[in-house]
Backbone bond lengths (Angstrom), bond angles and torsions (degrees), N, CA, C in turn:
res aa  C-N    CA-C-N  psi(-1)  N-CA   C-N-CA  omega(-1)  CA-C   N-CA-C  phi
1 G - - - 1.353 - - 1.478 115.21 -
2 S 1.373 116.54 -7.42 1.393 119.21 -174.12 1.561 104.37 -123.04
3 A 1.373 116.14 164.89 1.473 122.41 -174.72 1.527 107.46 -60.25
4 Q 1.335 120.42 -37.85 1.395 120.53 -173.04 1.564 110.62 -98.83
5 G 1.264 118.87 -2.25 1.495 124.46 -170.84 1.551 112.39 -57.75
6 F 1.303 120.81 -48.57 1.437 126.07 -175.78 1.539 109.14 -66.21
7 E 1.424 114.25 -44.85 1.379 119.00 -177.39 1.521 108.08 -68.52
8 T 1.280 121.07 -45.91 1.423 122.56 176.60 1.587 113.55 -50.94
9 I 1.395 110.89 -50.41 1.470 112.03 179.61 1.585 110.75 -66.29
10 H 1.250 118.28 -35.09 1.527 120.76 176.46 1.579 107.26 -55.17
11 F 1.340 116.64 -57.37 1.455 119.18 -179.38 1.452 115.85 -56.62
12 M 1.396 114.61 -37.95 1.513 116.27 -178.93 1.590 107.34 -66.13
13 F 1.167 118.85 -38.24 1.572 119.87 -178.20 1.537 111.76 -70.55
14 E 1.347 117.27 -18.62 1.461 117.60 -177.07 1.570 108.29 -64.61
15 N 1.313 114.76 -30.88 1.498 120.09 -179.77 1.529 110.31 -126.88
16 A 1.225 117.41 39.72 1.426 120.86 179.20 1.432 117.50 -73.37
17 F 1.388 122.24 -23.97 1.462 124.32 -172.44 1.525 109.49 -117.03
18 E 1.313 111.40 145.34 1.530 120.47 173.21 1.482 105.88 -71.83
19 A 1.343 117.64 125.64 1.544 122.86 -179.48 1.467 108.78 -59.19
20 A 1.306 123.23 -42.96 1.433 124.21 -169.27 1.632 109.20 -75.00
21 T 1.283 120.71 -31.42 1.415 124.53 -171.57 1.454 116.03 -115.54
22 G 1.305 117.83 -24.96 1.460 125.30 -173.60 1.540 118.85 74.38
23 D 1.400 109.13 8.39 1.346 116.54 -179.93 1.594 110.47 -83.20
24 L 1.291 117.40 159.47 1.432 112.05 176.97 1.577 113.68 -70.72
25 S 1.290 114.17 142.80 1.396 119.24 -170.28 1.488 112.14 -76.99
26 Y 1.380 117.01 155.95 1.410 117.78 -179.64 1.457 111.63 -66.14
27 K 1.326 120.85 -35.33 1.399 125.59 177.91 1.576 113.39 -61.95
28 F 1.342 115.01 -44.07 1.347 120.08 173.36 1.542 114.73 -57.06
29 L 1.332 115.10 -51.63 1.357 123.26 175.22 1.493 116.06 -51.83
30 K 1.366 112.88 -48.30 1.453 120.72 -179.16 1.542 110.29 -64.70
31 D 1.283 116.40 -48.85 1.475 122.79 -178.95 1.584 108.68 -61.30
32 F 1.311 118.80 -45.66 1.448 122.45 179.92 1.546 108.95 -64.14
33 D 1.306 119.48 -42.04 1.410 122.54 178.37 1.494 110.70 -61.58
34 A 1.290 122.12 -42.29 1.402 126.96 177.15 1.484 111.58 -63.06
35 M 1.362 115.88 -36.32 1.440 119.08 177.56 1.493 119.86 -72.98
36 V 1.334 116.12 -25.14 1.444 121.05 -177.69 1.488 111.98 -118.76
37 S 1.269 120.36 3.18 1.559 121.40 -172.88 1.459 113.88 -65.62
38 I 1.281 113.70 129.70 1.453 119.18 176.81 1.584 109.08 -115.21
39 D 1.287 118.02 8.33 1.422 118.49 -174.76 1.538 114.98 -68.38
40 T 1.254 117.38 -10.08 1.473 123.26 173.31 1.599 112.03 -104.90
41 N 1.252 110.97 -0.77 1.572 119.35 176.11 1.456 113.46 -130.94
42 V 1.348 112.14 59.47 1.487 116.47 -178.61 1.442 117.73 -66.70
43 L 1.310 115.95 -28.59 1.477 114.14 178.94 1.539 112.06 -72.56
44 Y 1.399 112.86 -29.24 1.513 113.89 173.03 1.528 108.84 -57.53
45 A 1.352 120.25 -47.83 1.358 123.91 -179.61 1.512 113.66 -60.90
46 L 1.272 114.92 -40.47 1.419 118.43 -176.68 1.508 114.63 -71.29
47 L 1.320 115.53 -33.33 1.467 119.55 -174.22 1.542 112.33 -106.17
48 H 1.227 124.95 0.23 1.430 129.46 -167.89 1.527 108.58 -57.13
49 E 1.272 120.08 -60.90 1.465 120.70 -176.24 1.563 111.19 -65.55
50 S 1.326 118.41 -40.78 1.432 121.13 -171.53 1.558 109.63 -61.18
51 I 1.353 125.07 -26.67 1.375 120.23 -174.53 1.499 111.28 -73.62
52 Y 1.308 116.89 -1.58 1.560 115.91 177.80 1.533 110.83 -106.23
53 V 1.235 116.91 -5.24 1.430 119.30 -177.38 1.577 110.57 -78.35
54 N 1.336 109.73 119.77 1.583 118.02 -167.88 1.526 111.00 -112.71
55 G 1.318 115.88 85.47 1.509 120.56 173.69 1.482 117.07 109.86
56 S 1.279 110.18 156.56 1.540 116.41 176.12 1.444 116.97 -61.44
57 G 1.352 118.40 143.82 1.460 125.16 178.02 1.503 106.58 94.80
58 Q 1.293 121.00 -1.26 1.451 119.53 178.29 1.534 107.68 -117.61
59 S 1.400 112.18 147.07 1.473 118.79 173.99 1.566 104.82 -133.64
60 S 1.352 111.99 156.26 1.458 111.58 172.09 1.465 117.54 -68.38
61 G 1.383 110.78 -32.01 1.520 113.76 178.30 1.544 115.73 51.67
62 W 1.305 117.89 33.36 1.417 119.35 -177.21 1.506 113.50 58.47
63 A 1.362 115.34 45.41 1.425 120.63 -175.75 1.534 120.67 -44.38
64 A 1.398 111.55 -47.24 1.501 116.32 -174.84 1.652 106.44 -65.06
65 D 1.281 115.74 -37.12 1.464 120.55 178.57 1.464 111.87 -64.15
66 R 1.374 118.33 -44.14 1.436 124.68 178.01 1.510 110.35 -61.80
67 V 1.370 117.98 -40.97 1.509 121.79 179.45 1.473 112.56 -69.80
68 A 1.355 118.69 -43.87 1.385 121.04 -172.61 1.600 112.32 -79.14
69 A 1.396 118.44 -30.59 1.396 119.36 -178.19 1.573 119.46 -48.26
70 P 1.173 116.50 -48.82 1.520 118.60 -178.82 1.503 115.32 -77.81
71 R 1.371 117.21 -8.69 1.421 124.73 -176.14 1.531 108.14 -102.92
72 G 1.303 119.50 94.46 1.449 126.66 -172.25 1.603 110.85 -52.16
73 N 1.240 117.42 -32.74 1.450 120.96 -170.54 1.496 111.34 -61.20
74 F 1.373 117.51 -16.38 1.479 117.94 176.29 1.456 110.94 -87.42
75 D 1.321 120.28 -0.83 1.481 127.49 174.53 1.507 106.80 -101.34
76 A 1.332 124.73 101.87 1.392 127.82 -173.92 1.411 109.40 -55.74
77 A 1.270 125.96 -47.88 1.507 129.72 -174.16 1.446 104.99 -62.89
78 W 1.308 127.45 -43.95 1.447 128.86 -177.37 1.507 107.39 -69.22
79 A 1.313 120.62 -46.88 1.423 124.13 -174.39 1.576 106.81 -64.06
80 L 1.295 117.61 -44.27 1.498 116.67 179.77 1.473 112.18 -64.74
81 A 1.330 117.09 -40.91 1.527 119.00 176.16 1.511 112.81 -61.54
82 Q 1.260 116.69 -31.99 1.498 121.75 -179.44 1.528 112.75 -86.98
83 E 1.423 115.84 -5.31 1.455 121.61 -171.97 1.581 112.44 58.47
84 E 1.295 111.52 37.32 1.442 117.89 174.57 1.442 113.63 -108.53
85 P 1.357 120.53 161.23 1.386 124.43 -179.08 1.555 109.23 -64.58
86 I 1.348 116.45 148.23 1.477 121.77 169.43 1.479 110.18 -94.24
87 Y 1.395 114.03 131.74 1.460 118.76 175.79 1.491 105.98 -97.86
88 F 1.417 105.89 143.84 1.440 113.91 173.04 1.534 111.84 -90.94
89 T 1.221 120.67 153.58 1.522 123.75 -175.58 1.452 115.74 -100.61
90 G 1.363 114.76 8.54 1.434 120.25 177.82 1.471 114.66 59.28
91 E 1.335 119.87 -127.07 1.506 120.36 -174.35 1.500 108.37 -102.44
92 M 1.347 120.77 20.27 1.430 118.95 -171.75 1.477 110.04 -76.07
93 I 1.413 117.29 151.23 1.413 126.72 175.11 1.526 111.78 -103.75
94 F 1.232 117.72 139.04 1.398 122.26 -179.56 1.543 116.29 -124.55
95 P 1.373 121.05 153.51 1.417 120.37 -173.52 1.549 112.44 -58.28
96 F 1.281 118.46 -37.12 1.490 120.98 -176.50 1.505 112.44 -62.63
97 M 1.331 116.69 -21.22 1.541 117.40 -179.07 1.462 106.49 -68.62
98 F 1.303 122.58 -27.71 1.517 121.87 179.62 1.629 109.86 -78.38
99 D 1.265 118.55 -5.12 1.502 120.94 165.78 1.479 108.92 -99.90
100 D 1.416 123.02 -37.77 1.339 121.72 -166.52 1.577 114.44 -89.74
101 I 1.345 113.11 -22.06 1.543 117.22 -178.06 1.479 111.39 -103.04
102 A 1.405 115.27 110.94 1.434 114.59 -173.24 1.512 118.44 -46.53
103 Q 1.218 115.23 -44.10 1.480 122.16 -175.83 1.425 112.31 -66.14
104 L 1.452 122.91 -21.71 1.391 126.00 176.71 1.549 116.53 -88.87
105 R 1.415 110.40 -20.42 1.540 110.26 -170.95 1.575 109.90 -59.18
106 P 1.323 122.71 -42.42 1.427 117.74 179.11 1.577 115.66 -55.24
107 L 1.411 109.21 -21.18 1.563 109.57 -177.73 1.476 113.78 -99.52
108 K 1.391 117.15 13.84 1.506 115.68 -174.69 1.518 112.28 -66.36
109 E 1.293 122.48 -39.57 1.467 125.07 178.05 1.541 106.23 -59.92
110 A 1.316 117.05 -49.70 1.528 116.66 -174.90 1.577 107.42 -65.21
111 A 1.336 115.68 -43.01 1.523 117.02 175.33 1.520 113.49 -53.56
112 N 1.295 116.73 -44.00 1.484 118.89 177.40 1.477 114.53 -69.05
113 L 1.313 117.62 -33.45 1.441 123.93 171.52 1.547 112.10 -61.78
114 L 1.363 113.22 -46.27 1.460 113.94 177.24 1.598 114.45 -62.46
115 A 1.365 110.39 -38.94 1.369 115.86 -176.42 1.515 113.96 -65.38
116 S 1.352 114.31 -29.12 1.443 116.65 176.77 1.511 116.22 -96.13
117 K 1.288 119.66 -4.62 1.443 125.44 178.97 1.504 110.09 -61.93
118 N 1.327 120.56 129.35 1.401 122.70 -172.25 1.547 110.36 -131.42
119 D 1.357 122.02 24.28 1.309 123.23 178.77 1.609 112.72 -121.95
120 W 1.335 114.55 33.82 1.476 122.43 179.15 1.558 111.47 -61.79
121 P 1.213 118.50 146.67 1.542 120.98 170.52 1.594 105.95 -74.67
122 E 1.297 112.27 168.60 1.438 121.31 178.43 1.546 103.47 -76.03
123 L 1.347 114.06 140.06 1.497 118.92 178.08 1.526 113.68 -67.19
124 Y 1.325 116.91 -38.23 1.377 118.82 -176.27 1.609 104.86 -154.50
125 D 1.310 110.49 163.41 1.501 117.71 -175.24 1.527 103.12 -104.54
126 D 1.311 113.45 115.03 1.613 118.78 179.05 1.449 108.83 -59.87
127 D 1.272 121.76 -39.30 1.475 122.49 -174.89 1.551 107.87 -67.62
128 A 1.332 116.78 -45.17 1.467 116.94 176.43 1.589 113.95 -61.56
129 L 1.270 114.24 -35.52 1.443 117.68 178.01 1.531 110.20 -64.19
130 R 1.382 118.24 -42.83 1.465 123.54 178.31 1.432 112.88 -60.91
131 E 1.336 116.09 -31.55 1.560 124.03 -177.77 1.544 109.49 -92.19
132 N 1.273 119.57 2.15 1.436 120.19 178.77 1.550 119.83 -50.41
133 R 1.305 114.60 125.45 1.434 123.09 -179.60 1.562 117.76 -105.99
134 A 1.341 112.15 -8.03 1.441 120.70 -175.94 1.526 105.42 -79.53
135 K 1.322 120.01 150.51 1.451 125.33 170.72 1.527 108.99 -78.80
136 V 1.324 117.76 120.56 1.440 119.20 -179.36 1.586 112.37 -137.07
137 A 1.149 113.06 145.48 1.629 120.18 176.63 1.494 107.89 -133.09
138 A 1.212 116.91 149.78 1.434 121.34 176.88 1.527 115.55 -137.80
139 A 1.338 120.49 143.57 1.435 122.82 178.49 1.486 104.47 -88.84
140 V 1.359 114.46 138.25 1.550 118.28 176.92 1.507 101.48 -135.05
141 Y 1.330 113.44 120.64 1.554 122.04 -177.77 1.467 106.33 -89.00
142 F 1.274 117.40 117.59 1.419 124.14 179.62 1.528 114.91 -55.30
143 E 1.354 119.20 -40.42 1.396 124.72 -179.31 1.524 114.67 -108.83
144 D 1.306 116.31 34.88 1.394 125.28 179.03 1.486 111.56 -71.04
145 M 1.351 122.43 112.58 1.463 125.56 -174.65 1.521 113.07 -75.57
146 Y 1.329 112.43 -14.96 1.483 119.19 178.07 1.450 120.25 -97.75
147 V 1.278 117.10 -30.39 1.427 126.01 -174.35 1.599 108.71 -119.96
148 D 1.262 119.39 112.05 1.425 121.34 -178.50 1.494 111.07 -62.70
149 L 1.265 114.39 134.16 1.471 122.10 179.50 1.583 113.49 -58.29
150 N 1.259 110.26 -46.26 1.526 118.17 -176.17 1.537 108.12 -68.43
151 L 1.266 117.82 -43.20 1.553 115.96 172.27 1.475 114.70 -62.24
152 S 1.270 115.33 -39.18 1.564 115.94 173.55 1.460 113.83 -58.61
153 M 1.318 114.90 -43.66 1.414 116.82 -176.94 1.559 111.40 -73.01
154 E 1.391 115.05 -32.88 1.472 120.51 -179.64 1.605 103.65 -62.94
155 T 1.238 112.62 -48.40 1.500 113.69 178.69 1.445 117.47 -61.53
156 A 1.344 110.59 -41.97 1.556 116.58 176.24 1.512 109.50 -58.89
157 G 1.298 114.26 -42.03 1.632 118.25 -179.15 1.512 113.21 -60.08
158 K 1.319 117.76 -16.27 1.471 122.58 176.39 1.468 114.11 -79.97
159 I 1.332 116.27 -23.51 1.483 121.66 -171.55 1.543 108.68 -89.75
160 R 1.143 121.69 121.01 1.478 125.96 176.55 1.500 109.01 -65.29
161 G 1.370 118.50 129.81 1.387 124.00 172.37 1.569 115.31 80.05
162 I 1.346 120.18 2.27 1.470 117.27 -172.15 1.500 109.55 -73.58
163 R 1.200 116.28 147.13 1.529 123.40 170.72 1.521 107.55 -114.02
164 T 1.292 115.00 126.88 1.435 122.55 176.50 1.523 119.70 -102.41
165 F 1.245 117.89 128.56 1.455 124.85 173.08 1.455 108.76 -94.30
166 V 1.375 119.23 94.18 1.345 124.80 -173.58 1.529 104.97 -97.71
167 T 1.330 116.15 120.41 1.492 119.18 -172.19 1.486 113.89 -142.23
168 N 1.422 116.28 147.54 1.442 118.04 169.13 1.440 112.91 -106.90
169 E 1.306 117.70 12.51 1.557 128.21 173.37 1.557 110.09 -63.12
170 Y 1.316 116.12 -36.08 1.460 118.61 -174.44 1.524 109.84 -131.31
171 L 1.309 110.07 160.77 1.482 118.78 174.89 1.561 108.21 -103.38
172 H 1.216 116.95 -161.86 1.489 125.08 -178.86 1.486 113.38 -49.72
173 S 1.256 116.52 -32.47 1.545 127.30 -179.36 1.501 113.59 -86.65
174 G 1.243 116.59 17.47 1.552 116.55 -174.90 1.526 111.77 -55.56
175 I 1.351 120.14 -42.07 1.468 118.06 -178.11 1.520 109.24 -63.91
176 R 1.323 115.91 -38.07 1.474 117.11 178.17 1.422 113.61 -72.02
177 E 1.353 120.80 -32.48 1.459 121.58 179.26 1.475 113.80 -75.66
178 N 1.345 119.59 -39.97 1.451 124.40 -176.45 1.458 112.26 -147.67
179 G 1.286 118.33 49.19 1.469 119.55 -174.39 1.521 118.86 -52.58
180 P 1.388 116.41 -44.71 1.437 116.58 178.34 1.479 114.79 -57.21
181 R 1.352 117.60 -46.00 1.494 122.11 -179.29 1.579 111.04 -61.76
182 I 1.357 115.60 -40.59 1.492 116.17 -178.14 1.439 110.58 -72.34
183 F 1.364 117.60 -43.07 1.469 122.49 178.94 1.603 109.29 -57.84
184 E 1.314 113.95 -47.98 1.477 117.91 178.85 1.497 109.81 -62.62
185 K 1.262 126.12 -36.86 1.427 126.73 172.55 1.444 112.86 -59.14
186 L 1.332 116.63 -53.92 1.457 125.54 177.40 1.578 112.04 -53.62
187 M 1.262 116.34 -53.66 1.363 122.90 178.05 1.573 115.52 -55.78
188 N 1.367 113.61 -40.94 1.440 120.54 178.78 1.507 107.11 -71.07
189 M 1.271 120.85 -34.48 1.460 124.77 179.53 1.591 103.11 -61.03
190 T 1.229 122.81 -49.71 1.426 126.40 -175.64 1.562 109.23 -61.01
191 R 1.246 117.99 -28.58 1.543 125.61 -179.57 1.538 109.39 -96.51
192 N 1.281 121.83 3.97 1.470 124.44 175.40 1.565 105.92 64.58
193 V 1.314 113.69 29.57 1.512 118.41 177.33 1.539 107.15 -111.45
194 E 1.259 124.29 129.47 1.571 125.01 -175.95 1.533 99.42 -104.42
195 T 1.297 116.43 141.84 1.487 123.27 169.88 1.527 105.76 -110.96
196 I 1.304 113.81 141.46 1.564 120.26 176.30 1.477 109.23 -109.21
197 R 1.223 120.54 106.37 1.467 129.16 174.96 1.476 109.35 -167.73
């Protein structure tokens, strides 16, 4: 999801295994843990799926786990045995994490309660979005591995007067990579002023 993400993972895998034993190296495990660690962001793990639930009668029900389970490519051991590609899960949170990650264990019951909660309010009012009078612009990253392009455009299509900056220059981390340029572009779009750079 970041500009250097794929390259970083590629180089990590170049020396992932101990030559003598074939086991994953301590350095690889340490680097990988640092890359995906959520032990300092426990609220992120706890609330991640619930932020997408839109309206009463719906629950997240561990959606990522339900989608990934029947697709073997998300199971690295299965995919390797079948000589199939291994799929990454992006930023998804899974129930097993609340068993495997020490800092999440005390939150397991709360996580399961949130996953089964089905009385969430609506995230936004479609009618109000259609009646929007404020000038608004949004960045949509064409190759964002975390936010589906079609869902982004569907949501944008509900907002009256929105202007979208759809780009493949950036990934999910666009604001982190070049926030001033993106923000300037979006502000200029709301003012009907285009910048060329």
